[in-house]
C-alpha positions as a Markdown table, in Angstrom:
| # | Residue | x | y | z |
|---|---|---|---|---|
| 1 | Tyr | -0.1 | 8.4 | -23.1 |
| 2 | Arg | 0.8 | 10.9 | -20.4 |
| 3 | Leu | 1.0 | 14.6 | -21.0 |
| 4 | Tyr | 4.1 | 16.6 | -20.0 |
| 5 | Arg | 5.0 | 20.2 | -19.4 |
| 6 | Thr | 8.1 | 21.6 | -17.8 |
| 7 | Leu | 8.1 | 24.0 | -14.9 |
| 8 | Asn | 11.0 | 25.6 | -13.1 |
| 9 | Met | 10.0 | 25.5 | -9.4 |
| 10 | Glu | 13.1 | 27.1 | -7.9 |
| 11 | Asn | 11.3 | 30.4 | -7.1 |
| 12 | Val | 8.2 | 28.6 | -5.7 |
| 13 | Leu | 9.8 | 28.1 | -2.3 |
| 14 | Gln | 11.4 | 31.5 | -1.9 |
| 15 | Pro | 12.2 | 32.8 | 0.6 |
| 16 | Met | 12.1 | 29.3 | 2.1 |
| 17 | Glu | 15.5 | 27.6 | 2.1 |
| 18 | Leu | 15.8 | 25.1 | -0.8 |
| 19 | Ser | 16.3 | 21.5 | 0.1 |
| 20 | Lys | 19.2 | 19.4 | -1.1 |
| 21 | Phe | 19.1 | 16.2 | -3.0 |
| 22 | Pro | 18.3 | 13.1 | -0.8 |
| 23 | Ser | 21.2 | 11.2 | 0.7 |
| 24 | Ala | 19.9 | 8.1 | -1.0 |
| 25 | Ile | 17.2 | 6.9 | -3.4 |
| 26 | Ser | 14.3 | 4.9 | -2.0 |
| 27 | His | 11.5 | 3.1 | -3.8 |
| 28 | Thr | 9.1 | 5.8 | -2.7 |
| 29 | Leu | 11.2 | 8.5 | -4.3 |
| 30 | Arg | 11.5 | 6.4 | -7.4 |
| 31 | Asp | 7.8 | 5.8 | -7.5 |
| 32 | Ala | 7.0 | 9.5 | -7.0 |
| 33 | Phe | 9.3 | 10.5 | -9.8 |
| 34 | Ser | 7.7 | 8.0 | -12.1 |
| 35 | Arg | 4.3 | 9.3 | -11.2 |
| 36 | Cys | 5.3 | 13.0 | -11.7 |
| 37 | Pro | 8.7 | 14.6 | -11.4 |
| 38 | Thr | 7.3 | 17.8 | -9.9 |
| 39 | Tyr | 5.4 | 15.8 | -7.3 |
| 40 | Ala | 8.7 | 14.0 | -6.4 |
| 41 | Lys | 10.4 | 17.4 | -6.1 |
| 42 | Phe | 7.8 | 18.9 | -3.8 |
| 43 | Lys | 7.5 | 15.8 | -1.6 |
| 44 | Tyr | 11.0 | 14.3 | -1.4 |
| 45 | Ile | 13.4 | 17.1 | -2.3 |
| 46 | Lys | 11.6 | 20.2 | -1.0 |
| 47 | Lys | 10.1 | 18.0 | 1.7 |
| 48 | Leu | 6.7 | 19.6 | 1.7 |
| 49 | Gln | 3.6 | 17.8 | 3.0 |
| 50 | Pro | 0.1 | 19.1 | 3.5 |
| 51 | Lys | -0.8 | 20.2 | 7.0 |
| 52 | Glu | -4.1 | 18.4 | 6.6 |
| 53 | Lys | -3.4 | 14.6 | 6.8 |
| 54 | Thr | -5.4 | 12.0 | 4.9 |
| 55 | Val | -7.0 | 9.1 | 6.6 |
| 56 | Asp | -5.2 | 6.6 | 4.4 |
| 57 | Leu | -1.8 | 8.1 | 5.4 |
| 58 | Val | -2.6 | 8.2 | 9.1 |
| 59 | Ala | -4.2 | 4.8 | 9.3 |
| 60 | Gly | -1.7 | 3.1 | 7.1 |
| 61 | Ala | 1.3 | 4.4 | 9.1 |
| 62 | Ala | -0.4 | 3.5 | 12.4 |
| 63 | Phe | -1.1 | -0.1 | 11.3 |
| 64 | Ser | 2.5 | -0.4 | 10.1 |
| 65 | Glu | 3.8 | 0.8 | 13.4 |
| 66 | Gly | 1.6 | -1.7 | 15.3 |
| 67 | Ile | 2.9 | -4.6 | 13.2 |
| 68 | Lys | 6.5 | -3.5 | 13.6 |
| 69 | Ile | 6.3 | -3.1 | 17.4 |
| 70 | Ser | 4.5 | -6.4 | 17.9 |
| 71 | Arg | 7.2 | -8.2 | 15.9 |
| 72 | Arg | 10.1 | -6.6 | 17.7 |
| 73 | Lys | 8.6 | -7.3 | 21.1 |
| 74 | Phe | 8.0 | -10.9 | 20.2 |
| 75 | Phe | 11.3 | -11.7 | 18.4 |
| 76 | Gln | 13.8 | -9.3 | 19.9 |
| 77 | Glu | 12.6 | -9.2 | 23.4 |
| 78 | Ser | 11.1 | -12.7 | 23.5 |
| 79 | Ala | 7.8 | -11.4 | 24.9 |
| 80 | Glu | 4.7 | -13.6 | 25.0 |
| 81 | Glu | 2.6 | -13.2 | 21.9 |
| 82 | Ser | -0.4 | -11.6 | 23.6 |
| 83 | Phe | 1.8 | -9.1 | 25.4 |
| 84 | Ala | 3.7 | -8.3 | 22.1 |
| 85 | Ile | 0.5 | -7.7 | 20.3 |
| 86 | Ser | -0.8 | -5.5 | 23.1 |
| 87 | Cys | 2.3 | -3.4 | 22.7 |
| 88 | Gly | 1.6 | -3.2 | 19.0 |
| 89 | Val | -1.9 | -2.0 | 19.8 |
| 90 | Glu | -0.5 | 0.7 | 22.1 |
| 91 | Ala | 1.9 | 1.8 | 19.4 |
| 92 | Leu | -0.9 | 1.9 | 16.8 |
| 93 | Glu | -3.0 | 4.1 | 19.0 |
| 94 | Lys | -0.2 | 6.4 | 19.7 |
| 95 | Ser | 0.7 | 6.8 | 16.0 |
| 96 | Tyr | -3.0 | 7.4 | 15.1 |
| 97 | Gly | -3.2 | 10.1 | 17.8 |
| 98 | Asp | -6.2 | 12.4 | 17.9 |
| 99 | Phe | -6.7 | 12.4 | 14.2 |
| 100 | Gln | -10.4 | 12.7 | 13.2 |
| 101 | Pro | -11.2 | 10.6 | 10.1 |
| 102 | Pro | -14.0 | 11.5 | 7.7 |
| 103 | Leu | -17.4 | 10.5 | 9.0 |
| 104 | Lys | -17.9 | 7.7 | 6.5 |
| 105 | Ser | -14.4 | 6.3 | 6.7 |
| 106 | Thr | -13.9 | 2.8 | 7.9 |
| 107 | Lys | -10.4 | 3.5 | 9.1 |
| 108 | Thr | -11.1 | 4.9 | 12.5 |
| 109 | Lys | -8.7 | 4.3 | 15.4 |
| 110 | Asn | -10.9 | 1.5 | 16.8 |
| 111 | Arg | -11.3 | -0.2 | 13.5 |
| 112 | Met | -7.5 | -0.1 | 12.9 |
| 113 | Val | -7.0 | -1.7 | 16.3 |
| 114 | Gly | -9.5 | -4.4 | 15.3 |
| 115 | Ala | -7.7 | -4.9 | 12.0 |
| 116 | Leu | -4.4 | -5.4 | 13.8 |
| 117 | Leu | -5.8 | -8.0 | 16.1 |
| 118 | Tyr | -7.5 | -9.7 | 13.2 |
| 119 | Tyr | -4.3 | -9.7 | 11.2 |
| 120 | Phe | -2.4 | -11.6 | 13.9 |
| 121 | Lys | -5.3 | -14.1 | 14.2 |
| 122 | Lys | -4.9 | -14.9 | 10.5 |
| 123 | Phe | -1.1 | -14.5 | 10.4 |
| 124 | Pro | 0.3 | -15.5 | 13.8 |
| 125 | Leu | 3.7 | -14.2 | 14.8 |
| 126 | Glu | 5.3 | -17.7 | 15.2 |
| 127 | Ile | 4.6 | -19.0 | 11.7 |
| 128 | Leu | 7.8 | -17.3 | 10.3 |
| 129 | Thr | 11.1 | -16.5 | 12.0 |
| 130 | Pro | 12.8 | -13.3 | 11.0 |
| 131 | Ile | 16.3 | -13.7 | 9.6 |
| 132 | Thr | 19.3 | -11.8 | 10.8 |
| 133 | Tyr | 21.3 | -10.0 | 8.1 |
| 134 | Asn | 24.3 | -7.8 | 8.9 |
| 135 | Lys | 23.7 | -8.4 | 12.6 |
| 136 | Lys | 20.1 | -7.1 | 12.5 |
| 137 | Leu | 16.7 | -8.8 | 12.4 |
| 138 | Val | 15.0 | -7.8 | 9.1 |
| 139 | Ile | 11.9 | -6.3 | 10.7 |
| 140 | Asp | 11.3 | -2.9 | 9.1 |
| 141 | Ala | 15.1 | -2.5 | 9.0 |
| 142 | Gly | 16.9 | -0.6 | 6.2 |
| 143 | Phe | 19.8 | -1.7 | 4.0 |
| 144 | Tyr | 21.4 | -0.1 | 1.0 |
| 145 | Phe | 23.5 | -0.8 | -2.1 |
| 146 | Asp | 25.6 | 1.4 | -4.3 |
| 147 | Leu | 24.4 | 2.9 | -7.6 |
| 148 | Pro | 26.6 | 3.9 | -10.6 |
| 149 | Phe | 26.0 | 7.6 | -9.9 |
| 150 | Lys | 27.6 | 10.3 | -7.7 |
| 151 | His | 25.6 | 12.4 | -5.3 |
| 152 | Pro | 25.1 | 15.9 | -7.0 |
| 153 | Asp | 25.9 | 17.8 | -3.7 |
| 154 | Thr | 28.5 | 15.6 | -2.0 |
| 155 | Asn | 30.1 | 13.8 | -4.9 |
| 156 | Glu | 29.9 | 10.6 | -2.9 |
| 157 | Ile | 28.5 | 7.4 | -4.3 |
| 158 | Leu | 24.7 | 7.5 | -4.5 |
| 159 | Gln | 22.9 | 4.6 | -2.9 |
| 160 | Phe | 19.5 | 2.9 | -3.1 |
| 161 | Val | 17.8 | 2.1 | 0.2 |
| 162 | Val | 15.5 | -0.9 | 0.8 |
| 163 | Lys | 13.4 | -1.3 | 3.9 |
| 164 | Pro | 11.3 | -4.5 | 3.9 |
| 165 | Asp | 8.5 | -4.9 | 6.4 |
| 166 | Phe | 9.7 | -8.4 | 7.2 |
| 167 | Leu | 12.0 | -11.1 | 5.8 |
| 168 | Gly | 11.5 | -14.4 | 7.5 |
| 169 | Val | 12.2 | -18.1 | 7.0 |
| 170 | Ala | 10.3 | -21.4 | 7.3 |
| 171 | Asp | 11.8 | -24.8 | 6.2 |
| 172 | Lys | 14.8 | -23.1 | 4.6 |
| 173 | Lys | 12.5 | -20.9 | 2.4 |
| 174 | Leu | 12.7 | -17.1 | 2.6 |
| 175 | Tyr | 9.5 | -15.1 | 2.8 |
| 176 | Leu | 9.5 | -11.4 | 1.9 |
| 177 | Ile | 6.4 | -9.9 | 3.5 |
| 178 | Glu | 4.7 | -6.5 | 2.9 |
| 179 | Glu | 1.5 | -5.5 | 4.7 |
| 180 | Lys | -1.1 | -3.3 | 3.0 |
| 181 | Thr | -4.5 | -2.0 | 4.2 |
| 182 | Thr | -7.4 | -0.9 | 2.1 |
| 183 | Gly | -11.1 | -0.1 | 2.4 |
| 184 | Tyr | -12.1 | -2.9 | 0.0 |
| 185 | Leu | -10.3 | -5.7 | -1.7 |
| 186 | Ser | -11.3 | -5.0 | -5.2 |
| 187 | Glu | -10.0 | -6.6 | -8.4 |
| 188 | Leu | -8.0 | -3.4 | -9.1 |
| 189 | Trp | -6.4 | -3.7 | -5.7 |
| 190 | Phe | -5.3 | -7.2 | -6.5 |
| 191 | Asn | -4.0 | -6.4 | -10.0 |
| 192 | Gln | -1.9 | -3.4 | -8.9 |
| 193 | Trp | 0.8 | -5.6 | -7.4 |
| 194 | Lys | 1.6 | -7.4 | -10.6 |
| 195 | Met | 4.1 | -4.7 | -11.6 |
| 196 | Asp | 4.6 | -3.1 | -8.2 |
| 197 | Pro | 8.2 | -1.7 | -8.2 |
| 198 | Gln | 8.5 | -1.9 | -4.4 |
| 199 | Ile | 8.6 | -5.7 | -4.4 |
| 200 | Ser | 10.9 | -5.7 | -7.4 |
| 201 | Ala | 13.3 | -3.4 | -5.5 |
| 202 | Tyr | 13.4 | -5.7 | -2.5 |
| 203 | Leu | 13.8 | -8.9 | -4.6 |
| 204 | Tyr | 16.5 | -7.3 | -6.7 |
| 205 | Trp | 18.4 | -6.4 | -3.5 |
| 206 | Ile | 18.0 | -9.9 | -2.1 |
| 207 | Lys | 19.0 | -11.8 | -5.3 |
| 208 | Tyr | 21.8 | -9.5 | -6.6 |
| 209 | Lys | 23.1 | -7.5 | -3.7 |
| 210 | Thr | 23.2 | -10.1 | -0.9 |
| 211 | Asn | 24.5 | -13.6 | -0.5 |
| 212 | Leu | 21.3 | -14.9 | 1.1 |
| 213 | Leu | 20.5 | -17.4 | -1.7 |
| 214 | Ser | 24.0 | -18.5 | -2.4 |
| 215 | Thr | 25.2 | -19.9 | 0.9 |
| 216 | Gly | 23.0 | -22.9 | 1.0 |
| 217 | Glu | 21.2 | -21.7 | 4.2 |
| 218 | Phe | 18.1 | -20.8 | 2.2 |
| 219 | Asn | 17.0 | -22.5 | -1.0 |
| 220 | Ser | 14.3 | -20.2 | -2.4 |
| 221 | Ile | 12.3 | -17.0 | -1.8 |
| 222 | Glu | 8.7 | -16.1 | -2.0 |
| 223 | Ala | 7.3 | -12.5 | -1.9 |
| 224 | Gln | 3.9 | -12.0 | -0.4 |
| 225 | Ile | 1.5 | -9.0 | -0.1 |
| 226 | Arg | -0.6 | -9.5 | 3.0 |
| 227 | Gly | -3.7 | -7.3 | 2.7 |
| 228 | Ile | -6.5 | -6.5 | 5.1 |
| 229 | Gly | -9.7 | -5.0 | 3.7 |
| 230 | Ile | -11.2 | -2.8 | 6.4 |
| 231 | Glu | -14.9 | -2.6 | 5.7 |
| 232 | Lys | -17.7 | -1.2 | 7.9 |
| 233 | Asp | -18.8 | -4.5 | 9.4 |
| 234 | Lys | -16.0 | -7.0 | 8.6 |
| 235 | Phe | -12.3 | -7.5 | 7.9 |
| 236 | Ser | -11.2 | -9.3 | 4.8 |
| 237 | Pro | -7.7 | -10.9 | 4.7 |
| 238 | Thr | -5.7 | -11.9 | 1.7 |
| 239 | Ser | -2.2 | -13.1 | 0.9 |
| 240 | Ile | -0.9 | -12.6 | -2.7 |
| 241 | Val | 2.2 | -14.4 | -3.9 |
| 242 | Ile | 4.3 | -12.1 | -6.1 |
| 243 | Leu | 6.5 | -13.7 | -8.7 |
| 244 | Arg | 9.4 | -11.9 | -10.4 |
| 245 | Glu | 11.7 | -13.6 | -12.9 |
| 246 | Asp | 15.3 | -12.6 | -13.3 |
| 247 | Trp | 14.6 | -10.6 | -16.5 |
| 248 | Gln | 11.9 | -8.6 | -14.7 |
| 249 | Leu | 14.3 | -7.7 | -11.9 |
| 250 | Glu | 17.0 | -6.7 | -14.4 |
| 251 | Gln | 14.4 | -4.6 | -16.2 |
| 252 | Trp | 13.4 | -2.9 | -13.0 |
| 253 | Tyr | 17.1 | -2.0 | -12.3 |
| 254 | Glu | 17.7 | -0.7 | -15.8 |
| 255 | Gln | 14.5 | 1.4 | -15.6 |
| 256 | Thr | 15.6 | 2.7 | -12.2 |
| 257 | Leu | 18.9 | 3.8 | -13.5 |
| 258 | Arg | 17.2 | 5.7 | -16.3 |
| 259 | Met | 14.8 | 7.4 | -13.8 |
| 260 | Ile | 17.7 | 8.4 | -11.5 |
| 261 | Glu | 19.6 | 9.8 | -14.5 |
| 262 | Asp | 16.6 | 11.9 | -15.4 |
| 263 | Met | 16.1 | 12.9 | -11.7 |
| 264 | Leu | 19.7 | 14.1 | -11.4 |
| 265 | Lys | 19.4 | 16.1 | -14.6 |
| 266 | Ala | 16.2 | 17.8 | -13.4 |
| 267 | Tyr | 17.9 | 18.6 | -10.1 |
| 268 | Lys | 20.9 | 20.2 | -11.7 |
| 269 | Thr | 18.9 | 22.2 | -14.3 |
| 270 | Gly | 15.9 | 23.0 | -12.2 |
| 271 | Asp | 13.5 | 21.8 | -14.9 |
| 272 | Trp | 10.9 | 19.4 | -13.6 |
| 273 | Gln | 8.2 | 18.0 | -15.7 |
| 274 | Ile | 4.6 | 18.0 | -14.7 |
| 275 | Arg | 2.5 | 15.0 | -15.8 |
| 276 | Glu | -1.0 | 16.3 | -15.8 |
| 277 | Arg | -2.6 | 12.8 | -16.2 |
| 278 | Ala | -1.2 | 11.9 | -12.8 |
| 279 | Cys | -3.0 | 14.7 | -10.9 |
| 280 | Phe | -5.8 | 12.4 | -9.8 |
| 281 | Asp | -4.0 | 9.1 | -9.4 |
| 282 | Tyr | -5.4 | 6.9 | -6.6 |
| 283 | Gly | -8.8 | 8.5 | -7.1 |
| 284 | Arg | -8.0 | 11.7 | -5.3 |
| 285 | Pro | -6.3 | 15.0 | -6.1 |
| 286 | Cys | -2.5 | 15.2 | -5.8 |
| 287 | Asp | -1.3 | 16.8 | -2.6 |
| 288 | Phe | 0.3 | 19.6 | -4.7 |
| 289 | Leu | -2.4 | 20.2 | -7.3 |
| 290 | Asn | -3.3 | 23.6 | -5.9 |
| 291 | Leu | 0.4 | 24.7 | -6.3 |
| 292 | Cys | 0.5 | 23.6 | -9.9 |
| 293 | Leu | -2.8 | 25.3 | -10.7 |
| 294 | Ser | -1.7 | 28.6 | -9.3 |
| 295 | Lys | 0.2 | 31.3 | -11.1 |
| 296 | Asn | 1.9 | 32.3 | -7.8 |
| 297 | Pro | 2.2 | 28.9 | -6.0 |
| 298 | Lys | 4.6 | 30.3 | -3.4 |
| 299 | Asp | 1.7 | 32.2 | -1.9 |
| 300 | Leu | -0.1 | 29.0 | -1.1 |
| 301 | Ile | 2.7 | 27.2 | 0.7 |
| 302 | Glu | 2.7 | 29.0 | 4.0 |
| 303 | Gly | -0.3 | 27.9 | 6.0 |
| 304 | Asn | -1.1 | 24.9 | 3.8 |
| 305 | Tyr | 2.2 | 22.9 | 3.9 |
| 306 | Glu | 4.9 | 22.1 | 6.4 |
| 307 | Ile | 8.4 | 20.8 | 6.1 |
| 308 | Leu | 8.7 | 17.0 | 6.6 |
| 309 | His | 12.1 | 16.1 | 7.9 |
| 310 | Trp | 12.2 | 13.0 | 5.8 |
| 311 | Ser | 15.3 | 10.9 | 5.3 |
| 312 | Pro | 15.6 | 7.8 | 3.0 |
| 313 | Leu | 18.1 | 6.3 | 5.4 |
| 314 | Pro | 16.1 | 4.5 | 8.0 |
| 315 | Glu | 17.1 | 4.4 | 11.7 |
| 316 | Asn | 18.3 | 0.8 | 11.5 |
| 317 | Thr | 20.4 | 0.9 | 8.3 |
| 318 | Gly | 23.2 | -1.4 | 7.3 |
| 319 | Thr | 25.3 | -1.9 | 4.2 |
| 320 | Ala | 24.3 | -4.5 | 1.6 |
């Protein structure tokens, strides 16, 4: 079981201005709160992020940017595939910037470029056509649906945001695609997607909050995790089909409501649990471990953290 302790962190950020509750709930905020409420507060409500970036964060974001730009050039601007991918490479390199990865890391800028080119060899752009929903191509585009809660600051209806990497079609079948990178495609990596809440969130939105499967235009949906293992001397591709039955999606929604209710309570009272067993999730220390280990954590914020101007509402957001 997980261990819990309660910590009021309101004074941690003084004299820094306290952040407000997010304008909407995203799967990343939900996942963070499930992992550790104090982690969620630091990252998504206080909007703190370490000044020192990790290679997984930098490389993952750069790869995602390269995929997105390639697709938008190809589908929105009708560019030739080779040119679209070259634009994706340029976007990846720009996102990666001058970051210096650890010496033994396989996720260097050059290797990430190689991974992007390899990805499109294994999954060519033309095999799926993105659908248009609410007048937007579903390529890293955001949508939201209402929740049965009021925002604690504005008293407006609280919403849940979904932002799929890609939603495409082939032979009247919908394909929900999410891309992931890793250093090695281990058994643990494969197994983690069996209960992944991100896929559940997107499938719940599609099945219960849109009419995509009820108009007759599409007859079914399949969710896939497309993974690329980035090893020292090779790339390893995989495609995992993710299945969710209706009862599992309903379970996800009910669990989400309970989490949000707890989140709102923590926000209103200022009491945020710390889950000590989560401090080394993903095989590395939590970004905020040093704050939780300090008697005077506010002394560690300046110089070690910066404010991330994060919003759960993506640039291209539409109603459900």
